[in-house]
Each structure stands twice: as C-alpha cells, then as structure tokens.
C-alpha positions as a printed Julia matrix, in Angstrom:
167×3 Matrix{Float64}:
 114.73   86.52  116.63
 115.21   90.15  115.71
 118.01   91.44  113.48
 119.68   92.92  116.52
 119.61   89.55  118.25
 121.04   87.81  115.08
 123.92   90.32  114.68
 122.64   91.64  111.42
 121.92   95.18  110.93
 118.33   96.07  109.9
 117.7    96.16  106.22
 117.05   99.47  104.68
 114.12  100.18  102.65
 112.75  103.4   101.25
 113.7   106.57  103.08
 112.37  106.56  106.71
 111.42  102.95  106.6
 113.54   99.77  107.95
 113.09   96.08  107.59
 113.61   93.64  110.25
 112.79   90.15  111.27
 109.55   90.18  113.16
 109.2    88.78  116.69
 106.41   87.86  119.21
 106.12   91.47  120.31
 104.89   92.54  116.64
 101.93   90.11  116.66
  99.36   92.83  117.25
 100.89   95.06  114.66
 100.99   92.49  112.03
  97.44   91.35  112.62
  96.26   94.94  112.3
  98.01   95.35  109.01
  96.62   91.99  107.88
  93.01   93.06  108.74
  93.31   96.62  107.42
  94.92   95.58  104.16
  92.46   92.8   103.34
  89.49   95.26  104.21
  90.69   97.96  101.98
  91.95   95.74   98.97
  89.49   92.83   98.97
  86.12   94.13  100.46
  84.55   91.14   98.62
  86.05   88.72  100.84
  83.89   86.93  103.62
  85.13   87.55  107.11
  85.63   84.05  108.23
  87.73   84.75  111.5
  87.12   87.37  114.31
  89.85   89.9   114.88
  90.78   87.85  118.29
  91.03   84.61  116.29
  93.24   86.35  113.61
  95.57   87.71  116.44
  95.7    84.23  117.91
  96.74   82.75  114.51
  99.34   85.17  113.96
 100.72   84.83  117.47
 100.53   81.14  117.67
 100.9    79.98  114.13
 102.33   82.54  111.65
 105.18   83.99  113.85
 106.56   80.97  115.57
 106.16   78.54  112.54
 107.11   80.3   109.45
 110.49   80.13  107.89
 110.71   84.08  108.14
 108.56   87.03  108.99
 109.71   90.48  108.15
 108.16   93.71  109.02
 108.56   97.19  107.58
 108.58   99.75  110.05
 108.68  103.65  110.23
 112.24  104.55  111.32
 112.63  106.1   114.86
 111.6   105.15  118.36
 108.42  103.07  118.49
 108.29  102.86  114.68
 104.87  101.74  113.31
 104.77   98.69  111.31
 103.68   99.36  107.86
 103.67   95.94  106.29
 105.01   92.32  106.56
 106.01   89.3   104.59
 106.1    85.87  105.21
 108.3    82.95  103.99
 106.86   79.54  104.54
 108.85   76.25  103.93
 111.82   77.12  101.49
 109.92   78.67   98.56
 106.39   79.95   99.39
 105.62   83.57   99.9
 102.62   82.92  102.06
 101.91   86.67  102.92
 102.91   90.04  101.76
 100.6    92.91  103.26
 100.86   96.56  103.56
  98.91   99.2   105.38
  96.57  100.97  102.89
  98.48  104.22  103.55
 101.73  102.57  102.73
 101.14  101.48   99.12
 103.24  102.64   96.17
 106.22  103.76   98.27
 108.69  100.73   97.28
 107.91   99.1   100.61
 106.21   95.94   99.14
 108.93   95.68   96.56
 111.65   95.73   99.38
 109.84   93.23  101.44
 109.54   90.98   98.37
 113.27   91.24   97.79
 113.94   90.25  101.36
 111.95   87.15  100.94
 113.52   86.19   97.57
 117.03   86.71   99.17
 115.97   84.36  102.12
 114.43   81.76   99.64
 117.64   81.65   97.68
 115.71   80.18   94.72
 112.16   80.35   93.11
 109.08   81.49   94.96
 105.47   80.55   94.53
 102.26   82.14   95.98
  98.67   82.25   95.58
  96.81   85.38   94.93
  92.9    85.73   94.63
  91.9    85.96   91.0
  89.74   89.17   91.68
  93.09   90.98   93.45
  93.92   92.83   90.34
  96.45   95.13   92.21
  98.28   92.28   93.69
  98.41   90.16   90.44
  99.92   93.32   88.62
 102.49   93.84   91.44
 103.62   90.23   91.28
 103.73   90.23   87.29
 105.82   93.5    87.47
 108.15   91.63   89.65
 108.67   88.59   87.08
 106.05   86.29   88.59
 104.17   84.1    86.09
 100.73   82.61   86.56
 100.86   78.78   86.32
  97.74   77.56   87.65
  94.19   78.7    88.18
  91.69   76.91   90.83
  88.14   77.41   91.87
  88.91   78.6    95.48
  88.24   75.21   97.04
  91.81   75.21   98.64
  91.17   78.27  100.55
  88.78   79.3   103.53
  87.09   82.11  101.58
  86.34   79.78   98.66
  87.67   82.6    96.57
  89.21   81.36   93.09
  93.16   81.59   93.31
  95.96   82.08   90.81
  99.08   80.17   91.53
 102.26   82.42   90.66
 105.7    81.17   90.36
 109.06   83.19   90.16
 112.17   81.62   89.08
 115.59   83.66   89.27
C-alpha cells in the first residue's frame, strides 16, 4: 500500500527526496538498489544469487511479507528510487540500502527514523563484521553491538554483528 492509498502524506526527507511505502511496482528499483549497494560497499561478498533471483526474492518475499518497506525517491514525476528500508516482524531492521551516489545526504538516517517510528520500540539488525561504514552508521544512531557470530546464519557465510537499539 502506498502512502497515497493509506491516506497519509508522503514523508519528507532531505531536500528533493521523499519517503513512501513501497509497492509491487517498486520491485525492480528496490532490487537494483540492493545489488548496486552491495557491489559497491561489500565487494568481498560472494554472489550467491543471480540478478533475476534477487528480483524474484524482492517481488515475492520482501515486498509482500515484510511488516513495512519504505523507499526514498527523488521528488518529481517518475522519481528514481535512491534507497529503501525493510522492517521485518515488530523489531528487526532487515535491510537498509542506498544507491552509492546517495550516501551521506541524510537519506539513510531518514529511512532509519521511519523504521524506528513504525517499530514503536527497540530495533535489532545484523551487519557484516567487515562492513565498517554500516557499523559506524548504526553506532552513530545509538545501536550497540550485542553479539558476534561466525557467519553460519547467513548465505554468504560472512561473520555478523547483532546490533540492538533501545529508545
């Protein structure tokens, strides 16, 4: 459901960017942001799925089954999707990705604030241990590392850090 369909106005973000609920029509753009962001920020990750499989996962799993999915898009007709965030369950920030050319503009902070508001309480998330930029971002936003693992819980077999934020 889009913000328009829910009767809520789109959420404002940094100048020229707006946030809104994602819908089925956003699947390709969300998949593109996911793939571009991971390739740029984490080139060490193995590619465990094809682009087509990633699109199918976004289309048939992420968008329809998540508690909430928000996109940040350039304002104006046909605005490009610059990033997205996913709330799974009541307290898991499952994904927050930005296009590489959209970093350090306040967009990630605004998406995170949107997810925090929807969760209504604390949030947890996993971050790859080697993803220093993401870890620094979450730590700046008050998240604390609460557990470390060896990567056995994710497809990439990449060691994770579990972060928790409590209001």
